[in-house]
TIVO-2410 file (N, C-alpha, C; in nm, 3 decimals):
# residues 112
REC num residu      c1      c2      c3 atome chaine
REC   1      X   3.065  -3.338   9.853     N      A
REC   1      X   3.031  -3.289   9.721    CA      A
REC   1      X   3.160  -3.249   9.649     C      A
REC   2      X   3.164  -3.277   9.520     N      A
REC   2      X   3.283  -3.248   9.441    CA      A
REC   2      X   3.246  -3.157   9.324     C      A
REC   3      X   3.342  -3.074   9.288     N      A
REC   3      X   3.328  -2.989   9.169    CA      A
REC   3      X   3.452  -3.012   9.084     C      A
REC   4      X   3.432  -3.043   8.958     N      A
REC   4      X   3.544  -3.072   8.868    CA      A
REC   4      X   3.536  -2.982   8.747     C      A
REC   5      X   3.646  -2.914   8.719     N      A
REC   5      X   3.654  -2.824   8.605    CA      A
REC   5      X   3.764  -2.873   8.513     C      A
REC   6      X   3.734  -2.881   8.384     N      A
REC   6      X   3.835  -2.922   8.285    CA      A
REC   6      X   3.862  -2.807   8.190     C      A
REC   7      X   3.990  -2.784   8.163     N      A
REC   7      X   4.031  -2.686   8.063    CA      A
REC   7      X   4.146  -2.743   7.982     C      A
REC   8      X   4.171  -2.681   7.868     N      A
REC   8      X   4.285  -2.720   7.786    CA      A
REC   8      X   4.379  -2.600   7.782     C      A
REC   9      X   4.504  -2.622   7.821     N      A
REC   9      X   4.602  -2.514   7.828    CA      A
REC   9      X   4.734  -2.560   7.768     C      A
REC  10      X   4.782  -2.488   7.670     N      A
REC  10      X   4.915  -2.515   7.612    CA      A
REC  10      X   4.938  -2.663   7.581     C      A
REC  11      X   4.841  -2.726   7.517     N      A
REC  11      X   4.855  -2.866   7.478    CA      A
REC  11      X   4.839  -2.965   7.592     C      A
REC  12      X   4.787  -2.918   7.704     N      A
REC  12      X   4.765  -3.007   7.819    CA      A
REC  12      X   4.618  -3.001   7.860     C      A
REC  13      X   4.568  -3.113   7.902     N      A
REC  13      X   4.435  -3.119   7.961    CA      A
REC  13      X   4.455  -3.095   8.111     C      A
REC  14      X   4.384  -2.997   8.167     N      A
REC  14      X   4.397  -2.966   8.310    CA      A
REC  14      X   4.262  -2.989   8.376     C      A
REC  15      X   4.263  -3.068   8.481     N      A
REC  15      X   4.142  -3.101   8.552    CA      A
REC  15      X   4.158  -3.056   8.697     C      A
REC  16      X   4.070  -2.967   8.742     N      A
REC  16      X   4.076  -2.918   8.879    CA      A
REC  16      X   3.966  -2.987   8.961     C      A
REC  17      X   4.006  -3.051   9.070     N      A
REC  17      X   3.914  -3.124   9.156    CA      A
REC  17      X   3.901  -3.047   9.288     C      A
REC  18      X   3.777  -3.010   9.323     N      A
REC  18      X   3.752  -2.933   9.445    CA      A
REC  18      X   3.651  -3.006   9.532     C      A
REC  19      X   3.672  -3.001   9.663     N      A
REC  19      X   3.576  -3.057   9.756    CA      A
REC  19      X   3.611  -3.197   9.801     C      A
REC  20      X   3.510  -3.282   9.804     N      A
REC  20      X   3.525  -3.417   9.857    CA      A
REC  20      X   3.482  -3.522   9.754     C      A
REC  21      X   3.566  -3.623   9.738     N      A
REC  21      X   3.531  -3.734   9.650    CA      A
REC  21      X   3.504  -3.855   9.739     C      A
REC  22      X   3.377  -3.894   9.744     N      A
REC  22      X   3.339  -4.011   9.823    CA      A
REC  22      X   3.268  -4.111   9.730     C      A
REC  23      X   3.205  -4.210   9.788     N      A
REC  23      X   3.141  -4.315   9.707    CA      A
REC  23      X   3.037  -4.257   9.612     C      A
REC  24      X   2.959  -4.161   9.656     N      A
REC  24      X   2.854  -4.107   9.569    CA      A
REC  24      X   2.909  -4.010   9.464     C      A
REC  25      X   3.012  -3.934   9.497     N      A
REC  25      X   3.064  -3.836   9.401    CA      A
REC  25      X   3.177  -3.891   9.314     C      A
REC  26      X   3.221  -4.014   9.343     N      A
REC  26      X   3.330  -4.072   9.261    CA      A
REC  26      X   3.285  -4.093   9.117     C      A
REC  27      X   3.155  -4.101   9.094     N      A
REC  27      X   3.102  -4.114   8.957    CA      A
REC  27      X   3.137  -3.990   8.875     C      A
REC  28      X   3.129  -3.872   8.938     N      A
REC  28      X   3.165  -3.749   8.869    CA      A
REC  28      X   3.313  -3.748   8.834     C      A
REC  29      X   3.398  -3.797   8.926     N      A
REC  29      X   3.541  -3.806   8.898    CA      A
REC  29      X   3.566  -3.904   8.784     C      A
REC  30      X   3.496  -4.015   8.785     N      A
REC  30      X   3.510  -4.115   8.680    CA      A
REC  30      X   3.473  -4.055   8.543     C      A
REC  31      X   3.362  -3.985   8.537     N      A
REC  31      X   3.321  -3.923   8.410    CA      A
REC  31      X   3.422  -3.819   8.363     C      A
REC  32      X   3.473  -3.739   8.455     N      A
REC  32      X   3.571  -3.636   8.419    CA      A
REC  32      X   3.702  -3.700   8.370     C      A
REC  33      X   3.744  -3.807   8.435     N      A
REC  33      X   3.866  -3.878   8.391    CA      A
REC  33      X   3.846  -3.936   8.252     C      A
REC  34      X   3.730  -3.997   8.231     N      A
REC  34      X   3.700  -4.057   8.100    CA      A
REC  34      X   3.707  -3.950   7.991     C      A
REC  35      X   3.646  -3.834   8.016     N      A
REC  35      X   3.648  -3.724   7.918    CA      A
REC  35      X   3.788  -3.669   7.899     C      A
REC  36      X   3.862  -3.651   8.008     N      A
REC  36      X   3.997  -3.596   8.000    CA      A
REC  36      X   4.089  -3.688   7.919     C      A
REC  37      X   4.078  -3.818   7.941     N      A
REC  37      X   4.166  -3.911   7.872    CA      A
REC  37      X   4.126  -3.934   7.727     C      A
REC  38      X   4.002  -3.904   7.694     N      A
REC  38      X   3.959  -3.921   7.555    CA      A
REC  38      X   3.962  -3.789   7.477     C      A
REC  39      X   4.011  -3.684   7.541     N      A
REC  39      X   4.016  -3.552   7.476    CA      A
REC  39      X   4.125  -3.542   7.370     C      A
REC  40      X   4.212  -3.643   7.365     N      A
REC  40      X   4.316  -3.644   7.262    CA      A
REC  40      X   4.447  -3.583   7.306     C      A
REC  41      X   4.455  -3.532   7.427     N      A
REC  41      X   4.580  -3.475   7.477    CA      A
REC  41      X   4.667  -3.588   7.531     C      A
REC  42      X   4.797  -3.575   7.512     N      A
REC  42      X   4.888  -3.677   7.567    CA      A
REC  42      X   4.943  -3.636   7.703     C      A
REC  43      X   4.905  -3.515   7.749     N      A
REC  43      X   4.951  -3.467   7.879    CA      A
REC  43      X   4.829  -3.422   7.960     C      A
REC  44      X   4.817  -3.477   8.081     N      A
REC  44      X   4.704  -3.446   8.167    CA      A
REC  44      X   4.757  -3.407   8.306     C      A
REC  45      X   4.711  -3.292   8.354     N      A
REC  45      X   4.744  -3.247   8.488    CA      A
REC  45      X   4.617  -3.247   8.572     C      A
REC  46      X   4.626  -3.301   8.693     N      A
REC  46      X   4.512  -3.302   8.783    CA      A
REC  46      X   4.547  -3.216   8.905     C      A
REC  47      X   4.478  -3.104   8.916     N      A
REC  47      X   4.499  -3.007   9.023    CA      A
REC  47      X   4.415  -3.047   9.143     C      A
REC  48      X   4.482  -3.088   9.251     N      A
REC  48      X   4.412  -3.132   9.371    CA      A
REC  48      X   4.434  -3.036   9.488     C      A
REC  49      X   4.471  -2.912   9.458     N      A
REC  49      X   4.497  -2.816   9.565    CA      A
REC  49      X   4.372  -2.788   9.648     C      A
REC  50      X   4.254  -2.806   9.589     N      A
REC  50      X   4.129  -2.782   9.660    CA      A
REC  50      X   4.054  -2.910   9.696     C      A
REC  51      X   4.123  -3.024   9.680     N      A
REC  51      X   4.064  -3.153   9.717    CA      A
REC  51      X   4.080  -3.173   9.867     C      A
REC  52      X   3.968  -3.179   9.937     N      A
REC  52      X   3.970  -3.187  10.083    CA      A
REC  52      X   3.968  -3.330  10.136     C      A
REC  53      X   3.909  -3.421  10.057     N      A
REC  53      X   3.892  -3.559  10.104    CA      A
REC  53      X   3.875  -3.649   9.983     C      A
REC  54      X   3.932  -3.770   9.991     N      A
REC  54      X   3.907  -3.869   9.887    CA      A
REC  54      X   3.893  -4.006   9.955     C      A
REC  55      X   3.789  -4.077   9.919     N      A
REC  55      X   3.765  -4.210   9.976    CA      A
REC  55      X   3.833  -4.315   9.890     C      A
REC  56      X   3.824  -4.439   9.933     N      A
REC  56      X   3.881  -4.548   9.854    CA      A
REC  56      X   3.809  -4.560   9.720     C      A
REC  57      X   3.682  -4.522   9.715     N      A
REC  57      X   3.609  -4.525   9.587    CA      A
REC  57      X   3.670  -4.424   9.490     C      A
REC  58      X   3.707  -4.308   9.540     N      A
REC  58      X   3.771  -4.207   9.456    CA      A
REC  58      X   3.907  -4.253   9.407     C      A
REC  59      X   3.984  -4.315   9.497     N      A
REC  59      X   4.114  -4.367   9.457    CA      A
REC  59      X   4.098  -4.480   9.356     C      A
REC  60      X   3.990  -4.556   9.371     N      A
REC  60      X   3.962  -4.663   9.276    CA      A
REC  60      X   3.943  -4.611   9.134     C      A
REC  61      X   3.891  -4.490   9.122     N      A
REC  61      X   3.876  -4.429   8.990    CA      A
REC  61      X   4.013  -4.413   8.925     C      A
REC  62      X   4.108  -4.358   8.998     N      A
REC  62      X   4.243  -4.342   8.942    CA      A
REC  62      X   4.304  -4.477   8.907     C      A
REC  63      X   4.284  -4.576   8.995     N      A
REC  63      X   4.339  -4.709   8.970    CA      A
REC  63      X   4.279  -4.771   8.844     C      A
REC  64      X   4.151  -4.746   8.820     N      A
REC  64      X   4.084  -4.807   8.706    CA      A
REC  64      X   4.135  -4.753   8.572     C      A
REC  65      X   4.203  -4.638   8.574     N      A
REC  65      X   4.253  -4.581   8.450    CA      A
REC  65      X   4.403  -4.602   8.429     C      A
REC  66      X   4.470  -4.670   8.520     N      A
REC  66      X   4.615  -4.689   8.508    CA      A
REC  66      X   4.654  -4.756   8.376     C      A
REC  67      X   4.584  -4.863   8.340     N      A
REC  67      X   4.620  -4.934   8.217    CA      A
REC  67      X   4.596  -4.848   8.094     C      A
REC  68      X   4.484  -4.776   8.091     N      A
REC  68      X   4.455  -4.689   7.977    CA      A
REC  68      X   4.560  -4.579   7.963     C      A
REC  69      X   4.601  -4.522   8.076     N      A
REC  69      X   4.703  -4.417   8.075    CA      A
REC  69      X   4.832  -4.471   8.012     C      A
REC  70      X   4.869  -4.591   8.054     N      A
REC  70      X   4.992  -4.651   8.001    CA      A
REC  70      X   4.978  -4.692   7.855     C      A
REC  71      X   4.867  -4.755   7.820     N      A
REC  71      X   4.850  -4.805   7.683    CA      A
REC  71      X   4.839  -4.692   7.580     C      A
REC  72      X   4.783  -4.580   7.622     N      A
REC  72      X   4.771  -4.465   7.530    CA      A
REC  72      X   4.891  -4.371   7.540     C      A
REC  73      X   4.990  -4.409   7.622     N      A
REC  73      X   5.111  -4.329   7.641    CA      A
REC  73      X   5.078  -4.185   7.683     C      A
REC  74      X   4.988  -4.174   7.779     N      A
REC  74      X   4.947  -4.045   7.833    CA      A
REC  74      X   5.034  -4.013   7.955     C      A
REC  75      X   5.089  -3.893   7.956     N      A
REC  75      X   5.162  -3.847   8.074    CA      A
REC  75      X   5.062  -3.779   8.166     C      A
REC  76      X   5.039  -3.838   8.282     N      A
REC  76      X   4.944  -3.784   8.378    CA      A
REC  76      X   5.016  -3.752   8.507     C      A
REC  77      X   4.991  -3.634   8.559     N      A
REC  77      X   5.051  -3.593   8.685    CA      A
REC  77      X   4.945  -3.530   8.774     C      A
REC  78      X   4.949  -3.567   8.901     N      A
REC  78      X   4.859  -3.512   9.002    CA      A
REC  78      X   4.943  -3.419   9.088     C      A
REC  79      X   4.889  -3.303   9.121     N      A
REC  79      X   4.966  -3.213   9.207    CA      A
REC  79      X   4.878  -3.143   9.309     C      A
REC  80      X   4.947  -3.093   9.415     N      A
REC  80      X   4.880  -3.013   9.516    CA      A
REC  80      X   4.801  -3.091   9.620     C      A
REC  81      X   4.838  -3.215   9.644     N      A
REC  81      X   4.765  -3.294   9.744    CA      A
REC  81      X   4.791  -3.240   9.884     C      A
REC  82      X   4.685  -3.220   9.959     N      A
REC  82      X   4.699  -3.182  10.100    CA      A
REC  82      X   4.756  -3.302  10.175     C      A
REC  83      X   4.827  -3.278  10.285     N      A
REC  83      X   4.893  -3.389  10.356    CA      A
REC  83      X   4.800  -3.506  10.390     C      A
REC  84      X   4.680  -3.478  10.437     N      A
REC  84      X   4.586  -3.585  10.474    CA      A
REC  84      X   4.544  -3.667  10.351     C      A
REC  85      X   4.524  -3.598  10.239     N      A
REC  85      X   4.486  -3.667  10.115    CA      A
REC  85      X   4.605  -3.744  10.060     C      A
REC  86      X   4.723  -3.683  10.064     N      A
REC  86      X   4.844  -3.750  10.016    CA      A
REC  86      X   4.868  -3.880  10.093     C      A
REC  87      X   4.839  -3.877  10.222     N      A
REC  87      X   4.858  -3.996  10.306    CA      A
REC  87      X   4.770  -4.111  10.257     C      A
REC  88      X   4.649  -4.082  10.215     N      A
REC  88      X   4.559  -4.186  10.165    CA      A
REC  88      X   4.617  -4.247  10.036     C      A
REC  89      X   4.672  -4.165   9.948     N      A
REC  89      X   4.736  -4.214   9.826    CA      A
REC  89      X   4.854  -4.306   9.863     C      A
REC  90      X   4.930  -4.266   9.965     N      A
REC  90      X   5.047  -4.344  10.007    CA      A
REC  90      X   5.006  -4.478  10.067     C      A
REC  91      X   4.902  -4.478  10.149     N      A
REC  91      X   4.856  -4.601  10.214    CA      A
REC  91      X   4.824  -4.708  10.111     C      A
REC  92      X   4.759  -4.667  10.002     N      A
REC  92      X   4.721  -4.763   9.898    CA      A
REC  92      X   4.829  -4.784   9.792     C      A
REC  93      X   4.941  -4.716   9.808     N      A
REC  93      X   5.052  -4.733   9.714    CA      A
REC  93      X   5.034  -4.661   9.582     C      A
REC  94      X   4.936  -4.574   9.574     N      A
REC  94      X   4.916  -4.501   9.448    CA      A
REC  94      X   5.026  -4.401   9.420     C      A
REC  95      X   5.097  -4.359   9.524     N      A
REC  95      X   5.209  -4.269   9.503    CA      A
REC  95      X   5.322  -4.339   9.427     C      A
REC  96      X   5.320  -4.473   9.424     N      A
REC  96      X   5.418  -4.550   9.348    CA      A
REC  96      X   5.372  -4.575   9.204     C      A
REC  97      X   5.242  -4.565   9.180     N      A
REC  97      X   5.186  -4.596   9.048    CA      A
REC  97      X   5.154  -4.473   8.965     C      A
REC  98      X   5.134  -4.361   9.032     N      A
REC  98      X   5.101  -4.236   8.964    CA      A
REC  98      X   5.209  -4.132   8.993     C      A
REC  99      X   5.227  -4.040   8.902     N      A
REC  99      X   5.322  -3.931   8.922    CA      A
REC  99      X   5.252  -3.824   9.006     C      A
REC 100      X   5.308  -3.794   9.123     N      A
REC 100      X   5.249  -3.695   9.212    CA      A
REC 100      X   5.354  -3.590   9.245     C      A
REC 101      X   5.319  -3.465   9.225     N      A
REC 101      X   5.409  -3.353   9.253    CA      A
REC 101      X   5.344  -3.259   9.354     C      A
REC 102      X   5.426  -3.180   9.420     N      A
REC 102      X   5.374  -3.089   9.521    CA      A
REC 102      X   5.308  -2.965   9.461     C      A
REC 103      X   5.366  -2.910   9.355     N      A
REC 103      X   5.319  -2.783   9.301    CA      A
REC 103      X   5.289  -2.792   9.152     C      A
REC 104      X   5.214  -2.694   9.104     N      A
REC 104      X   5.185  -2.687   8.960    CA      A
REC 104      X   5.313  -2.672   8.880     C      A
REC 105      X   5.405  -2.591   8.932     N      A
REC 105      X   5.532  -2.569   8.863    CA      A
REC 105      X   5.608  -2.701   8.845     C      A
REC 106      X   5.611  -2.783   8.950     N      A
REC 106      X   5.676  -2.914   8.941    CA      A
REC 106      X   5.603  -3.005   8.843     C      A
REC 107      X   5.470  -2.999   8.843     N      A
REC 107      X   5.390  -3.080   8.750    CA      A
REC 107      X   5.418  -3.040   8.606     C      A
REC 108      X   5.424  -2.910   8.581     N      A
REC 108      X   5.452  -2.862   8.445    CA      A
REC 108      X   5.593  -2.903   8.402     C      A
REC 109      X   5.688  -2.895   8.494     N      A
REC 109      X   5.826  -2.935   8.462    CA      A
REC 109      X   5.832  -3.084   8.428     C      A
REC 110      X   5.755  -3.165   8.499     N      A
REC 110      X   5.750  -3.308   8.471    CA      A
REC 110      X   5.696  -3.335   8.330     C      A
REC 111      X   5.596  -3.259   8.289     N      A
REC 111      X   5.535  -3.279   8.157    CA      A
REC 111      X   5.615  -3.217   8.043     C      A
REC 112      X   5.709  -3.130   8.076     N      A
REC 112      X   5.786  -3.059   7.972    CA      A
REC 112      X   5.879  -3.151   7.897     C      A
***
């Protein structure tokens, strides 16, 4: 089960993802990404400090938005991945396609 919270802070869209993103809950992640990217902000931070698990379906959501992120010139950064979750991103090469930082402070510095 996943819980996703979106807020707007200092000109940035912040999305906090908690729990597990699997095939059934990836729809919630997809809807949240769609809303976050259409909110009009050019900077998006995704807080994954409470993300315990992500399946290939969840990673597919991020992959499906790569072109939109680039075409709309949106700066998107993911931060706080737990080692097991980060490994899944690395296996599929998403760490090469998305900006991933360890901490919120690093993510904010990247967007500054």
